[in-house]
N, C-alpha and C positions, 0 to 999 in steps of 0.2 A: 471666375469668369472674367477675362479682360478683353473688351471689344473697343474697337476705334471707330469713331463716327467722323465723316467728312463732308463738307460741302465744297463747291467750286467747280471748275471745269478741268479741260485736260490739256491745256495749252496747245490747242492745235493751231491757232493763230495769235499772233502778238496783240492785235486789236480786236479781239473778241468783243462784240458789243456789251457795254458796261452793264446792261439790265439783265443780261443773260447769265444765269447760275452764279449771282453775286454772293458777296458775304463768305468767301472761301475760309473755311475753319477746320480745326481738328479738335476732337473732344475725346478723352480716353475715360471710359466707364469700368470700373472694377467691382464686381459683385453688386451692382447697382449704385455704387457711389460715384459721382463725378469727381475724379482726382485730378483732372487737368484739362483746361480747355483755352484755347487763345485763337484769335483770328490771323489769317495770313497778312493782312495789311500791316500789322505791327512789324512784320520782317521785311516785306518788299516795299513797304512804305507807300503803297497805292491805295487810296480810300475805297473801301467796299470791293476790293479786288476780286476777280472771278478766276485768277490764275489757280493752278493746282496748288493745294496747300502743303508744299513740301516742308517749308520752314515750321509751319505749325505742328506738322506730324512730328517732326524731329524733336521739337520743344516738348510735347506731350510724353514721348518716350523718355526723354531725357528727365523730366519732372518725376516720373514714376520709376526710373531707374531700371527700365526694361528694354529689351531689343525687339525688332519686328517679330522673331519667332516665338515671342512669349505672347503675341496677340492671337486670340481664338478666331476672330472674324472682324471683318471691316463692313461697316453699314454706310450706304450712301443715301443722301436725303431726298431723292426723287426715284419714282417708280421706274423700273427697267424699260418698259414700253415707251414712255415719254423721252427717256435719255437716247434710246436707239432711234426713235422718230426723228429727234432733233439732228442726230448724227446722220441719219438718212437724207435729210434735208440739205445738210452740209455737203454731203458726198454728190448729190445731184447738182449743187450749185457750184462746186469746185472739183470738176472731173480729173484734175491733175493730182488730187491727193488720193492715197490708198484708202480702200474701204475698211473701217475699223469700226468695232462696236464697244459699247460701254465696258463690259467685263474685260475685253482685250485691252483697251486703253488704261484702265485702272491698274491691270497687271504690268503694262509697260511702264507707267509712271512709277509704280512702286519698285520695279527692277531698276529703273534708270537712277532714282534717288537714294535707294537703300539697299540695292541688291537683294531684294525681298521677292522670293518666288511664293506668292500666295495661291492657293489652289482656287479655281473658279467658284467651287462650291462654298468657299468662306467669304464670297463677296455678295453681300445681301443689299438689294435696293429696297427702299421703303417709300410708300406713298407719302407725299410730302406733308400733307396735314395730319396724317398719323403720326409722323416724326415729331411734328410741332406739339401735337397733343401730349405725347408721352414725356417730352422734355419738360413741359409746364406741370403735368400732374405729378410726375415722378419727384419733383423738387417741391412741391407745394406743402407737404406734410399732411394732406387732407386724406381722410379715409375714403371719402367719396365725393364727387364734384360734377356739376355742369361744366364741360370743357368746351369752349368757344374758339376755334381758330379763324382769324379773319385777317386776309393779307391781299396782295395783288392776285396772285393765283397759284393753286397747287397745279395738279396734272390737268383737271378739267373743272375745277372748282375754286371758288373764291372764299367762301365761307362754309365750314363744316362744323356741326353741332354734335358733340359726343356726350355720353353719360358714363363716367368712370367710377369703378368700384369693384372690390373684390378680385383685384388683378386683371379686369377687363376694361376694354374701351369699346363701348357700344355705340356705333353711329346712328344718330337719329335723323339727321337731315343734312343735306349739302345744297349750296347755292351755286348757280353756274358762274363761269368767268363773266358773262354779260352782265351780272348782278355784282361785279366786283367794287366794293368800296374802296379799297387800297388803290385800284386803278383809276376810278373816278378822281380820288384826291391827287394822284400823280399826274394824270393827265391835265387836271384843271389849273395846277400851279404854274403852268406855263404861261398863263394870262398874266400873272404878276412877276415874270422875268426869271422863274426857278425851274429846276430840272430835277431829274432823278437824284434821290437822296436828300433833297432839300425840303422835304415835306415839314420837318420840325421848324424850319424858319417860318414858314406860312402859318403854322400853329401859334408861334409866338408873335406875328404880325396881327393876327385876328383880333385881340382884345382892343386894339386901336380903332376897330372899325364899327360900323353899324350893320347888323345882319339884314335889317329891313330894307336897306337900300336895292338889294339884288335879290331879295327873296323871292319875288315872283319869277324871276329867271331860273333860280335853282330848283324851285318847285315844280317847274315845267319838265325837269329832268326825271321825275319819278312820282309813282303813284303807290301810297301805302295800301296793301291789301290784308285781309284777315290772316290769322294764324302765324304771324310773324313773316309774311311774305311781302313782297313789293315787286313792282314792275318798272323798268328803267325805260326811258324814251328810246326807241329804237334808232340807233345812229346811222347815218349813211355809211356806206362801205368806206372803212379806212379813214374816217373823219372822227376826230374827237368829239364825243357827245356834247360837250360845253361849248363848242364853237359856234354853233347855229344861234343858240339863245342869246349868247352875247354879241355876236356879229349883228344880230336884228336890233339889239339895244344901242349900238353904237360904241361899245366898250372898246377903247383902244389899248391893246395889249402892251404891257411894260416890256421893255427889252433889257437883258442884263445890264447892270451897271446904271441904268438911268434911275433918277429920283423916284422914290416912292410916293405917290400922291394919296390923297383921301380916297379916292375911287379905288385904288388897289387895297387900302386897308378894308374898305367895306366889302370888297371882293372876298378878301381872306376871311373875314368875320362870317360872311354867307356861306361860304364853302365849309367852314368848321361846324357852323350850325346844321348844315346839311348832313355832314357825317354823323353828328351826335343823334340826330333825328332818326336816321336809318338804322344805326347801330343799336340804339335804344329800343327801336321798334322790335328787333330781332330779340335781343336780350330779354325784353320784357315778355315777350311771348313764352320763350323757352324756360324761363324761371317760373312762370305760372303753369306751364303745361307739365313740367316734370316735378314741381315742388321742390326743386334743389335750393338749398340755403347757402351753398358754397359755390363759387365761381373760380375757374381758371381761365384767365383770358389771355390769349397768346396769337402770334402771327404779327406781321409788321405793323398792323393797324393798331396793336396793343402798345406800340411805342408812342401814341397820341396820348400824352398824359393828361392834356385837358379832357379829353374823352373819358379817361380813367377816373378822373376827379368827379365827373357827371355820374359815372356808375356807382362811386362811394356814396354820393350825396342822395342818389335814387332811393336808397334803402331797400333795393330788391333782393339783396344778399346780406347774410350775416357776416360772410367772410369773402374776401376777393385776394386772389394771388396773380401777380404778373411777373413773369420770369425776367430777370435783368437782360436776358439775350432772347427776346421774343421774335426777333427778326430771324432770317434764314441761318445765322450762326447757330442759333439754338436748335434748329432741326437737325444739324449735325449730331447734337447730343442724343436727340430722340432716336436717330438712325442706329446708334450704338446700342440703345436700350432695346429696340425692336430686334436687333441682330442677335443679342444675347438670348432673347426669349425664343428666338427660332431654334437656337441650339438647346433649348430645355431649361435655361435659367429662368426664375420667376421674374415678373416686373417689380423688383425689389425697391422699396423706398426706404430710405434712411433718415427721415425726418426732414423738416424743411430746410432748404437752402438759406443760410443766414449771412454767407459771405460770397461775393463775386471774384474774390482774389484767387484766381485758379491759373494764371499764367507764370511765366518764368520770373524769377526775381532778378535782382541787380547784380548778384554775385556774392561772394564772401566778402567781410570787411576788408580784407587785404586787397581783394580784387578791386573794390571800389576805390580804395585809397591810391592803388597803383594807376587805375585809369584816370582818376582826377589829377594825379601828381604829373601826368604826361603833358597837361595843359597849363602848367605852372607859369610858362612863359606869357599866357594870356590872362589867367585868372589867379586870384589868391584864394588858397584853400585854408580853412580854419576848422578845428575840430574843439568845439566848445564842451565844457564839462556837462551840460545839459542842453542838448540841441533842441529839445521840445520847447523848453523854457526860453531859450535865445529866440526861437522862431516865434513863439507867442508874443515877445516884446517887440520884435520887428514888426509883426502884424499890427500890434497895438499902436505902434508909432506911424502906422500908414504905409508900410512896405507892401508890395505885391511880390509874392513868393512862388517860386516854382518848387514843388515838393514831390520828390521822388523816394518812394519806400517800399521794401517788400515785394510781393508778387503782383504783377499787373492784374487789372480787373478784365473779366469777360463780359464783353458787351460794350455798348457804344457810350457809356457814360463813366467819367472818372469819379471814383468814390472815396477818395482818400489816399490812394497808393500813387497816383499819376495825376496830380492836381495843380492847378494855379489857384491860389488862396489869396484873399484879401478881407479887410474889414468889411463886414456886411451892412454897417451903418450908413457911411456917407454915400449919398446918391451918386456923387461925383465918381466913385470907384467903378460903377457900371459903365460910364461914358469912357473913362480912362482905359479900362481893359478892352472894352470893344475897339478902341481906336489904336492902342499901342501895341496890343498883342495879338488880338484876333483879327484886326484889320477888317472889321465886318460892320454890318449895318448897326446903327444906334439903337434900334428898337428891340434888339435881341436880349432876352432876359437872362440873368443868372441865377443859379440854384443856391439855396441856403442849406447849409449843413449844420445841424443843431444836435446837441446831446439829448438822449432820450429822456434824461431827468427834466429837461426844460422844454421839451418839444410841446406839450399841450399848453404851456404858457404863451408860446409865440403862434401857434398855428392851431386851426380848427380841423383836427384829424377826422372828424365825423364819428357817427356811432358804429360804422362799419369796421369790422377788423381787417387790417390789412398790413403787410410789411413794408414799411416806408424806408427800408434801408437802401433801395435801388434807384431813387429819384424816379419812381414810376407814375406818381401821382400829383396832379395839380390840386392845391387845397388853398382855403382861403387863411391869409394871415390874419390874426386876431386885431380887430379894428384898432384897439389901443396900443398896438406894437407896430403898426405900419409905418408910421414916421420914423420909429427908431430903426427900422430895417430898410433904409431908403435904397440901398444898393441891390436888394434881392426881391423887394415887392414889386410886382408887376402893375401896370396901369390899372388893372381891374381889381387890384387888391388881393391877387392871388400869388402863389410861389410853387415851383416844383421842389417839394422839400425832400431832404435826406435826413433821416433819423439815424444817429451813430450810437451805437452800444459798445461798451468795452469789449464784449464778446467776440463782436464781428471785426473790430478794428481797434485794438488797445491804444496804439499810438496816436491815431487820429482823434480818438475820443479824449486822450489826455491833452492833446493840442487845443482842442476846442474848450475844453474844461479850464485849462489855464489861461487862455485868451479871455474866457469869461470871468475869471478871478481878476484879471487885470483891468478889464473894461466895464464889467457889470452885464455884459451880453454874450452868453455862450453860443454865439451863432457866428459862422464865417460863411463868406462867399466862396463857393466852390466850382470850378469849371475845369474842363479837361485840359490837360497839359499839352498843348500843340498850338500851332498857328493856323492860319486859314488854307495852308497849302499842304497839310500832311495829317496822317492819323495821329492818335494819342502816342506820345512817346513810349518807347519800350526798354530801352538800354540807357546806360550812363552816356554814352556817345549820343543818343538822340536827345537826352535831357539837355546836354551842354549846348548841342546845336541849335535848340530852340531858345534857350537863354540867350545865347549870344547873337541871335538873330531877332530878338524882340527887345522891348524895354522892361522886362520883368527885372525888378530891383535885386533880388537875391535868389540864389538857387540852393535848396537843401536836398543833398543826396544821402540818404541813411544818416549817419552822424557827422555830416560835413556841411558847413557853410562855404558857399562859393560865391565871389564876387568879381566882376569883370575889372580889368585894370584900365581899360580905355575903350573908344569905340571900335566896333568889329573892323571898320576899313583900315585901321592902322595895325591890326593884328594878322593880316593876311599873309605877308611875306614868307613866314617860316612854317606854313601850313601845306601840307599836301593835298593836292587837288585830285579827286577821283570821281569819274564819271560814273553815273549809276547804270545798271545793266540795261535799263530802258531809255538812256540818254542817247538822242541822235543829233547831228548836225547836218545842215544842208545849206547850200547857196543857191541863188536865184540870180539870173542875169537876162536882161533884154538889150537888145541893140540901142545904144545910146545912153543906157543907165549904167551907173555903178554896180559892180557886183554887191549884193547884200546877203548877209548871213543870218541863220536862225538856227536856235537850238529848241529842241522839243522832246517831250517824253512819249515813248511809242506804245501807247495803250489808248483804248477807246476814251475819246474826249479828254486826252492827255494835253497839258498846257504847252504853249510855245511862247517864244519871245525873240525879236529881233535883237541882233547883237553888233556891236561895232566890229570893224575889222580886226582890231588888236585883240579884242576878247575872243573873236571866232578863231584866230590864229592860236591864242593860248589854250582854248579848249581843245582844239584839234591836236595839240601837241601833248596834252595830259596822259600820263603813262601811270598813275597811281603811285608813283614813287617820287617823283620830282616836286619840289616846293613851288609856290606860286612865283616866287622871286627867280628861281632858277628857270622857270619857264618863260616869264616875261621880262625879266631884268628890272629896271626902275619902273615903278608903278606910278602912273599919273593918278591925281584925285579923281578925274573922270572914270579912269578904269576900275580904281578901288570901289567907287560907288556902284558901278555896273556890276562888279562881281558880287559885292554884298547883296544887291538886289536879286541877282539870279540864286544866289545862296538861300536867301530867305524863301524863295519859290522852288527850292530843293530841286534845281536842275542838276546838282552835283552834291558831292560831300566834301568837307574839308575836316583835315585831323592833322595833330603833330606828327612830324616824321618820326618813325619807330627807331 
């Protein structure tokens, strides 16, 4: 049985609001095994995109070596009633658009992108939380478990409790959208200058604050009740429930880009404490009510790795599993599992998921060498006899390395195949990478990757069994090792650890081991290979682009070492400038003013930038074939710097002329 699960929307509007049907993904499940999974953002380069996952579907089919006609059914990650109700709202709001429903639109998109005529009875909609639940339980390796789905919302629920076992998923309780912990957290982070998708940033800020400062305000938002229940303070219609409590306190909301003050740190600490209190209230009751000793925790809230660490330390369960794609991307996998079950296949489980390397690779060795050689006018490419040893020595000497190898990872975290790596010991490396690569706040922590053999020496993994391969849990760094691991030990003595085994990632394990042999510390700083303007890199081109537009010292792509020949600004002339499919230009003019130009990316909350007349004209002339020099002639230093800045923010792509 071969089923395809997808998430995302139908491309009805280019600017569909970013929180609606986000995390567009495709997952292919063959006889219960997850054989391919990748998010659409890796292809269209829009973070958490909600566009139809055509690129992801194509990648999954290619990875499995199958065509659309080989797929038995398609599963969609929300119930049909909710999908059609949302479309009904769209029809009412936009009467110029034709009336189309979910099944019709899915058939249209499949026909448009693949020439695939899929019968309507092979398109199967799945309740959102049921999809989450099956994706987690099916990959847990557990015979039975308490399965808790906790996110912003499903159709009409925000948390659902299941008991899984014997091929069944029995629902015990659901909590309404009004009780949503995911929505509470998302709404509240606006007070400290963050928005959708930034929850992890506030989680990283929380340890710098004192939760007692605003405990009274946060506790006014809820009341704990018996039997794992709780009441939320009824908000005024269309008012964020956290606004009144903090307005009365005189709390001044931080705006994006403003300095982070101690008040903001304390707010983050109070919010994180509130999430942990409410989530643990629910989990504690259902653990005791059911007697379950195993937990599958999933949904967007399960990506709060600080909360997950609290669950481990609570001792409520003997074993905890958190899927590496617990957000809505994972629900696409669950939709494929449910679709297969409706066609008569069992909910087959094939053992615990040990690797998230489920996306496309970088190509054959010849493909990789050819792609790198095209950039030889800008970079030097070397193929050392032992690339792992060479990389370990560079890291030991203080280099920051971009590392791309094998199949990309499924989920929001780089786990050793699309990573930026550095020595985990010098605290300066944290500040250096935050500033020179990520262009982000200095408080943001980085994760340590450690060999399985050394994990307990450096980290307290608690007495609860858990798979630490996916950076899902914040644990305490052993007290006598905190000074040694200065770049990855957070201010509260914790770290979001990744334990690497040779079975899950042999090359990455070998690299950390060799680094340990050279330095005495088998731990590397590991963060996702991207800058602040893009998703994690997918291709050789993506890796080169990120390398050339950051201050990463060395790029390693499979068996090749790559070094830049000079500053990016001096390398522009012979590169072809191509506008992205979502790139737009516009000009504004008012009487008495000079005409001003702007470039922007046409999707919800897409970035924009003012551009000089010279750069506007250059972008307007871009045809995807002409080099920058051919478009602009002689480049001034000012134009060069402006182009590099726009390239860093991914308003267009650059590549050598074919």
